[in-house]
C-alpha positions in Angstrom: 0.0 0.0 0.0 1.5 3.3 -1.0 1.8 6.2 1.4 -0.6 8.2 -0.7 -3.4 5.6 -0.3 -2.6 5.4 3.4 -3.0 9.2 3.7 -6.3 9.1 1.8 -7.6 6.3 4.2 -6.5 8.4 7.2 -8.2 11.4 5.8 -11.4 9.5 5.2 -11.2 8.1 8.7 -10.7 11.5 10.2 -13.6 13.0 8.2 -15.9 10.2 9.4 -14.8 10.6 13.0 -15.5 14.4 12.7 -18.9 13.6 11.3 -19.7 11.2 14.1 -18.4 13.5 16.8 -20.3 16.4 15.4 -23.5 14.3 15.3 -23.0 13.2 18.9 -22.2 16.7 20.1 -25.3 18.0 18.3 -27.5 15.3 19.9 -26.3 16.0 23.4 -26.4 19.8 23.0 -30.0 19.5 21.8 -30.9 17.2 24.6 -29.3 19.5 27.2 -31.0 22.6 25.8 -34.4 20.8 25.8 -33.9 19.9 29.5 -32.9 23.5 30.3 -36.0 24.9 28.5 -38.2 22.3 30.3 -36.7 23.3 33.7 -37.0 27.0 33.1 -40.7 26.6 32.0 -41.4 24.5 35.1 -39.9 27.2 37.3 -41.8 30.0 35.5 -45.1 28.1 36.0 -44.3 27.8 39.8 -43.6 31.6 39.9 -46.8 32.4 38.0 -48.9 30.2 40.3 -47.3 31.9 43.4 -47.9 35.3 41.9 -51.6 34.5 41.2 -52.1 33.1 44.7 -50.7 36.3 46.2 -52.8 38.5 44.0 -55.9 36.5 45.0 -55.0 36.8 48.7 -54.5 40.6 48.4 -57.9 40.9 46.7 -59.5 39.0 49.6 -57.8 41.2 52.1 -58.7 44.5 50.4 
């Protein structure tokens, strides 16, 4: 096997590894972002419920 064909094989391997790693990174970043968004929305809902409860309580006291 010539050194040129070895270089091409190594380049192909490196390109494939970059593709696989990029796909993996994209998958985990998307998963992480979805989890963050879910957690933020959950916390916002809790804040909104607490705010509504306080407003109702203030109305009753007024």
